[in-house]
KELO-109576 format. One record per residue (C-alpha): x, y, z negated. Coordinates in steps of 0.02 Angstrom, whole numbers, padded with zeros to 5 digits, always signed. Each point is the difference from the previous one (the first is absolute). Example, Ala and Ser with C-alpha at 12.3 -4.5 7.8 and 13.67 -1.06 7.14 Angstrom:
// residues 2
+00615-00225-00390+00069+00172+00033
***
This chain:
// residues 253
+03022+08268-04975+00060+00158-00110+00182+00002+00082-00081-00021+00190-00128+00133-00063+00126+00132-00065+00117-00038+00152-00136+00034+00127-00094+00139-00086+00181+00085-00037+00039-00011+00193-00157+00094+00056+00016+00119-00148+00191+00044+00037-00051+00032+00178-00102+00139-00039+00091+00129+00102-00046+00198+00016+00050+00001+00189-00108+00146+00069-00157-00081-00093+00027-00131-00128-00007-00177+00054+00007-00179-00072+00063-00140+00094-00042-00165-00047+00150-00133-00022-00003-00058+00185+00129-00143-00021-00047-00173+00051+00110-00077-00114-00085-00108-00124+00125-00119-00111-00033-00169+00066-00107-00109-00150+00071+00088-00155-00093-00034-00151-00121+00135+00017-00050-00041+00176-00123-00131+00047+00004-00053+00187-00171-00085+00081+00001-00067+00174-00182-00010+00063-00071-00118+00147-00101+00071+00141-00177-00044-00001-00124+01227-00073+00132+00095+00060-00037+00078+00173+00116-00052+00146+00060+00112+00130-00087-00046+00162-00076-00154-00055-00177-00022-00016-00026-00187-00018+00061-00161-00136-00034-00160+00071+00079-00166-00058-00128-00150-00021-00002-00080-00180+00114+00066-00147+00139+00069+00086+00120-00008-00173-00055-00181-00010+00094-00021+00179+00151+00094-00029+00039+00006-00186+00165-00085-00029+00109-00004-00169-00060+00118-00131+00135+00073-00105-00095+00077-00167+00043+00061-00182-00025-00145-00135-00195-00009-00031-00043+00084+00156-00092-00087+00155-00025+00033+00180-00142-00095+00112-00111+00053+00127-00168+00080-00073-00162-00098+00031-00120+00135+00031+00092+00110+00119+00107-00097+00116+00107+00145+00040+00040+00025-00174+00162-00087-00110-00039-00008-00178+00138+00047-00133-00053-00047-00176+00094-00044-00168-00098-00132-00111-00148+00009+00074-00024+00188+00016-00001+00073+00184+00150+00151+00005-00020+00034+00177-00025-00045+00179+00104+00024+00177-00105+00020+00143+00035-00062+00180-00060+00049+00160+00048-00086+00162-00022+00101+00152+00023-00059+00182+00115+00113+00091-00107-00003+00160-00108+00107-00086+00117+00133-00058+00062+00101+00140+00106+00113-00113+00108-00154-00053+00000-00064+00189+00083+00163+00023+00123-00011-00143+00050-00171+00072+00022+00062+00181+00096+00149-00058+00109-00103-00095+00038-00119+00136-00129-00144-00028-00145+00007+00129-00148-00080-00053-00009-00178+00046+00194-00013+00016+00079-00155-00059+00059+00018-00193+00159-00073-00086+00002+00021-00172+00179-00058-00023+00062+00136+00125+00080+00159-00097-00046+00103+00172-00184-00057-00031+00001+00033-00186+00088+00173+00024-00134+00054+00121-00152-00080-00097+00063+00096-00155+00007+00164+00111-00182-00043+00048-00061-00024-00193+00087+00148-00056-00091+00118+00111-00148-00096-00038+00028+00040-00195+00052+00186+00047-00162+00036+00089-00094-00084-00159+00100+00084-00123-00060+00160+00094-00171-00036+00004-00009-00053-00182+00078+00132-00084-00080+00138+00116-00174-00090-00067+00042+00003-00167+00050+00202+00009-00150+00028+00073-00110-00079-00134+00110+00045-00150+00087+00158+00060+00135+00043-00135-00091-00107-00140+00100-00160+00043+00168+00032+00106+00017-00161+00104+00165-00064+00084+00054-00142+00107+00152-00090-00061+00126-00063+00134-00042-00164+00080+00113-00131+00001+00016-00167+00094-00082-00146-00082-00014-00190+00043-00188-00047+00022+00027-00182+00002+00112-00017+00167-00058+00152+00059+00088+00162+00018-00096+00125-00105-00008+00158-00114-00031+00046-00187-00075+00171+00004-00094+00100-00142-00071+00160-00043-00028+00077-00180-00107+00144-00070+00045+00102-00151-00094+00113-00090+00092+00186-00036+00070-00068-00166+00076-00148+00073-00122-00134-00036-00019-00135+00126-00191+00026+00080+00030-00133+00121+00123-00130+00063-00014-00107+00155+00125-00133+00065-00015-00087+00164+00064-00117+00115-00022-00018+00192+00050-00128+00124-00028-00050+00177-00001-00182+00079-00014+00037+00176-00194+00019-00009-00064+00062-00141+00065+00126-00130-00001-00044-00194-00024+00131-00120+00013-00047-00197-00048+00132-00120-00012+00032-00190-00026+00143-00114-00039+00097-00149-00106+00151+00019-00199+00025-00021-00014+00025+00188+00043-00176+00032-00141-00115+00021+00086-00164+00031+00168-00045-00007+00031+00085-00179+00077-00021-00172-00101+00070-00142+00159+00041-00096+00151+00087+00067+00126-00113-00106-00063-00148+00075+00029+00041+00181+00157+00072-00071+00037-00189-00045-00077-00073+00145+00085+00105+00143+00168-00089+00017-00087-00164-00009-00109+00063+00147+00152+00019+00108+00059-00187-00035-00184-00054+00034-00010+00085+00161+00176-00076+00047-00075-00168-00035-00148+00009+00113-00035-00139+00124+00013+00127+00147-00002-00023+00146-00113-00137-00011
***
């Protein structure tokens, strides 16, 4: 596990670059070596972050139990749906909770902003979807990129209004990513102190299945109530596996 820790945390620290303001970029590669000795892969059977233009999350039962697929993890770690809060995925090691991942499922019919994003990208609401079509994938990617850009701007402005220059917040470049079989995007933010210390770190995935937007997020930082890790080092280890878990989700349902 130490080897994985050094590789992932090293990637994060090496990405600290002074471009205008200091920016820390997590290793957004979804590549996880298949079944090395340090990785455990589990298959599960089915039994708060403000989101731009979205006001409610709805799905009956435990969302994670319905969509969770294979969960590659470091040796000794476990990733399972939380029992108390159905919107949370619990990440633990040797029985100790390390962190959680929060999911929100938002009907597109209640989100006029994303409806406009889709229409502007050439996907009118209610049109027939083709997940295998490169043209559809490209259009959907454009719609999601616009959604993420709007969210980025809103998030960074909100944090600047709260903290001023005490913490410098920046969004790092969003990247296309599979969420199950859906076209999705990985995106996130970092908040640094003037001395360069990491005060907040947010990593998220978003995807759209034709009727709802799926937003999965985890973070490090005092302002994160749910979907968070207490220790930055543990989030640094988990973030690459987060991408692999997202790509193995049972989406679309």
